[in-house]
C-alpha positions in Angstrom: -21.8 -5.9 47.1 -23.0 -4.4 50.3 -26.7 -5.0 50.5 -28.9 -3.3 53.3 -31.1 -5.5 55.0 -33.7 -3.1 55.8 -34.0 -2.5 52.0 -34.1 -6.4 51.6 -36.9 -6.3 54.1 -38.7 -3.9 52.1 -38.2 -5.7 48.9 -39.5 -9.0 50.5 -42.7 -6.9 51.7 -43.3 -5.4 48.3 -43.1 -8.7 46.6 -45.8 -10.0 49.0 -48.4 -6.9 48.8 -47.5 -6.4 45.0 -48.1 -2.8 45.2 -45.7 0.3 46.5 -48.6 2.1 48.8 -49.9 -1.2 50.2 -46.3 -2.3 51.1 -45.5 1.2 52.3 -48.4 1.5 55.0 -47.3 -2.1 56.1 -43.5 -0.8 56.7 -44.8 2.5 58.2 -42.9 4.7 55.6 -43.9 6.7 52.7 -44.7 5.6 49.2 -41.9 7.8 47.8 -39.3 6.6 50.6 -39.9 2.8 49.6 -39.6 3.5 45.9 -36.1 5.2 46.6 -34.9 2.5 48.8 -36.1 -0.2 45.8 -34.1 1.8 43.5 -31.0 1.7 45.6 -31.0 -1.8 46.0 -31.3 -2.3 41.9 -28.4 0.1 41.8 -26.4 -1.7 44.4 -27.1 -5.3 42.5 -27.2 -3.7 39.0 -30.2 -5.1 37.6 -33.9 -4.5 37.9 -36.0 -6.3 40.3 -39.5 -5.5 39.4 -41.6 -4.9 36.5 -43.6 -1.9 37.1 -47.1 -1.2 36.1 -49.6 1.5 37.1 -51.1 -0.7 39.6 -49.1 -3.5 40.7 -45.6 -4.5 40.5 -44.0 -8.0 39.4 -40.7 -9.8 40.1 -38.3 -9.9 37.1 -36.0 -13.0 36.8 -33.3 -11.3 38.6 -36.0 -10.8 41.4 -37.2 -14.1 41.6 -33.3 -15.0 42.4 -33.1 -12.5 44.8 -36.2 -13.3 46.9 -35.1 -16.7 48.6 -32.0 -15.5 49.8 -33.4 -11.8 50.7 -36.1 -13.7 53.2 -33.1 -15.7 54.5 -31.0 -12.4 55.2 -33.7 -10.9 57.0 -34.7 -13.9 58.8 -31.0 -14.0 60.2 -30.8 -10.8 61.2 -34.2 -10.7 63.1 -32.9 -14.2 64.7 -29.7 -12.3 65.7 -31.2 -9.3 67.2 -33.6 -11.1 69.1 -31.1 -13.5 70.4 -28.9 -10.7 71.7 -32.0 -9.0 73.4 -32.7 -12.2 75.2 -29.1 -12.4 76.5 -28.9 -8.9 77.3 -31.7 -9.2 79.5 -31.0 -12.8 81.1 -27.5 -11.6 82.1 -28.9 -8.3 83.7 -31.6 -9.7 85.8 -34.1 -7.5 84.0 -37.6 -8.9 82.8 -39.4 -7.0 80.2 -43.2 -7.3 80.7 -45.9 -6.5 77.8 -49.0 -5.5 79.4 -52.6 -4.2 78.2 -52.7 -0.4 79.6 -55.2 -0.8 82.5 -52.5 -2.4 84.8 -53.9 -0.5 88.0 -57.2 -1.4 87.5 -56.6 -5.1 87.1 -54.1 -5.2 90.0 -51.3 -6.0 87.6 -49.3 -3.0 89.7 -49.9 -4.7 92.8 -48.8 -8.1 91.4 -45.6 -6.3 90.2 -44.9 -4.5 93.2 -45.4 -7.7 95.4 -42.7 -9.5 93.3 -40.3 -6.6 93.2 -40.4 -6.7 96.9 -39.6 -10.3 97.3 -37.0 -10.0 94.8 -34.8 -7.1 95.3 -32.2 -7.8 93.0 -34.3 -8.0 89.7 -35.7 -5.2 87.9 -38.9 -5.2 85.4 -39.5 -3.2 82.5 -42.9 -2.8 81.2 -44.3 -2.0 77.9 -47.8 -1.2 77.6 -50.2 -1.2 74.7 -53.2 -2.9 73.1 -53.3 -6.6 73.1 -52.8 -6.8 69.5 -49.6 -4.7 69.9 -48.2 -6.5 72.9 -49.0 -10.0 71.4 -46.8 -8.8 68.1 -43.8 -7.9 70.9 -44.4 -11.5 72.5 -44.0 -12.9 69.2 -41.0 -11.2 68.1 -39.5 -11.9 71.3 -39.3 -8.1 72.4 -40.9 -8.9 75.8 -40.6 -12.0 78.2 -43.7 -12.5 79.4 -47.1 -10.4 78.3 -50.6 -9.9 80.2 -53.1 -9.9 77.0 -56.7 -9.6 76.8 -58.6 -12.3 74.6 -62.1 -13.6 74.2 -60.9 -17.0 75.7 -59.5 -17.9 78.8 -56.1 -18.8 77.0 -54.3 -17.6 73.9 -53.5 -20.5 71.6 -50.3 -19.3 70.1 -48.8 -19.1 74.0 -48.7 -20.8 77.3 -51.3 -18.8 79.1 -52.0 -18.5 82.7 -55.6 -17.5 83.3 -55.5 -14.4 85.6 -59.0 -12.4 85.4 -62.2 -12.2 83.9 -64.1 -9.2 82.8 -67.0 -7.8 81.1 -68.2 -5.1 78.9 -70.0 -2.2 80.3 -71.6 0.9 78.5 -70.6 4.2 80.0 -73.6 7.0 79.8 -74.3 10.3 81.3 -76.4 10.1 84.1 -79.0 12.3 82.2 -79.1 9.7 79.7 -82.7 8.3 78.6 -81.0 4.7 79.1 -79.1 5.5 82.3 -81.5 3.8 84.5 -81.5 0.5 82.8 -80.2 -2.8 84.6 -78.6 -3.6 81.3 -78.4 -2.8 77.7 -79.0 -4.8 74.6 -76.9 -3.5 71.8 -80.1 -3.1 70.0 -80.8 -0.2 72.1 -77.6 1.5 71.5 -78.7 2.0 67.6 -78.4 5.8 66.9 -76.0 6.7 69.6 -72.4 8.3 69.1 -69.7 6.3 70.1 -66.5 7.2 71.6 -64.3 4.2 71.2 -60.8 3.1 71.8 -58.3 3.1 68.7 -59.1 1.5 65.5 -58.3 -2.1 65.3 -57.6 -2.3 69.0 -59.4 -5.4 70.7 -62.1 -3.6 72.3 -62.8 -1.5 69.4 -63.1 -4.7 67.1 -65.4 -5.9 69.6 -67.6 -3.4 69.8 -68.1 -2.9 66.0 -68.8 -6.6 65.8 -71.6 -6.5 68.5 -73.0 -3.7 67.0 -73.3 -5.2 63.4 -74.4 -8.3 64.9 -77.4 -6.1 66.6 -77.6 -4.9 62.7 -76.5 -1.2 62.8 -73.3 0.5 62.0 -71.8 2.5 64.9 -71.3 6.2 64.4 -67.9 6.7 66.0 -67.4 10.1 66.6 -63.7 10.0 68.2 -60.9 7.3 69.1 -58.4 7.5 71.5 -55.8 5.6 73.5 -56.8 6.7 77.0 -60.1 5.2 79.1 -60.0 8.1 81.3 -60.4 10.5 78.2 -63.1 8.7 77.2 -65.0 8.7 80.1 -64.6 12.6 80.5 -65.9 12.8 77.1 -69.0 11.0 78.2 -69.1 13.5 81.1 -69.1 16.4 78.7 -71.9 15.2 76.6 -69.7 14.1 73.3 -71.3 10.4 73.5 -71.1 7.1 75.0 -68.1 4.9 75.5 -67.8 1.1 75.7 -65.0 -0.2 78.1 -64.7 -3.3 80.1 -66.0 -3.2 83.6 -62.7 -3.0 85.8 -61.4 -0.1 83.7 -64.7 1.6 83.9 -65.3 1.1 87.6 -62.3 3.5 88.8 -64.5 6.4 88.1 -66.9 6.9 90.7 -68.9 9.8 89.4 -72.8 10.3 89.9 -72.9 12.3 86.6 -72.3 8.9 84.9 -73.8 5.5 84.4 -72.3 2.1 84.4 -74.5 -0.4 82.7 -73.3 -3.9 81.4 -74.3 -4.7 77.8 -76.2 -7.9 77.1 -75.7 -10.5 76.3 -73.1 -10.6 78.7 -69.8 -10.1 76.5 -66.6 -11.1 78.6 -62.8 -10.8 78.1 -60.1 -12.9 79.6 -56.9 -11.4 81.0 -53.8 -14.2 81.0 -50.3 -13.9 81.4 -48.4 -15.5 78.6 -44.9 -16.6 77.3 -43.9 -18.5 74.3 -44.3 -22.2 73.8 -41.1 -23.0 72.4 -38.5 -20.5 73.9 -37.0 -21.1 77.1 -37.8 -18.3 79.8 -35.0 -16.7 81.5 -34.6 -17.5 85.3 -36.0 -14.2 86.3 -39.1 -14.3 84.0 -39.6 -17.9 85.6 -39.7 -16.5 89.0 -42.2 -13.8 88.2 -44.6 -16.6 86.3 -44.4 -18.5 89.5 -45.1 -15.4 91.6 -48.2 -14.7 89.5 -49.5 -18.4 89.7 -49.1 -18.5 93.3 -50.7 -14.7 94.1 -53.3 -14.3 91.1 -56.1 -15.7 93.4 -55.3 -12.8 95.6 -56.7 -10.2 93.3 
């Protein structure tokens, strides 16, 4: 019997979701593909693993027998891949850094440049993404250290080094009726067309939550990853956007207005690493460098 570990991972996910559609969405594959893989797994073992109904799936007796072994096999493969990844980068002198996308605006690129100048024998690879994505990378051991954005000065899952405080700003056309305000309560944004970062990103979730706290559901006409695109859409009259001050302030444009929202909504950027996993010597060097230089920015 030669069981495919990827199929076992899909089997475990299906047992948790109890629904092919939800499991397929979680695994980022099609429902039909998931169904084929489960069928191949059943054929390989020679028994049915699920009792299928129109709405849900239930484990058979054989499925219940397989489940603890499948979890162990998936976990073992994950641990092996993670340790190989860590060993490769420790031996190579390479650091894998996860980071929020606005690296220049938050002087993270200046930190990296200074570190590399002082450590010419080291290399650094950066993986950028929203904090939710980068947090998963760090949790999974796919990066050594990570700059994350959160609503508190530290991230409880990790060892955190506070780096920078930022605050939420509304970006409007300079001709907008609210453009002359010193600050904007969320209540005054009712009825606006919003252009936001992607669904489930840190900023998107924060903006939707604060709109609801102000008593309205925001009308979101556009979502996208790039702050420069959001601002250009504002410039062209498509709506307004909300983003952190350090990202927004890079645009020096008299056709736009940048107004803090009230009450003040703050975010904290911190450098993070795992609590119970030892850092490579190279990653330790970067952490020490950030601790020594973070007040310069």
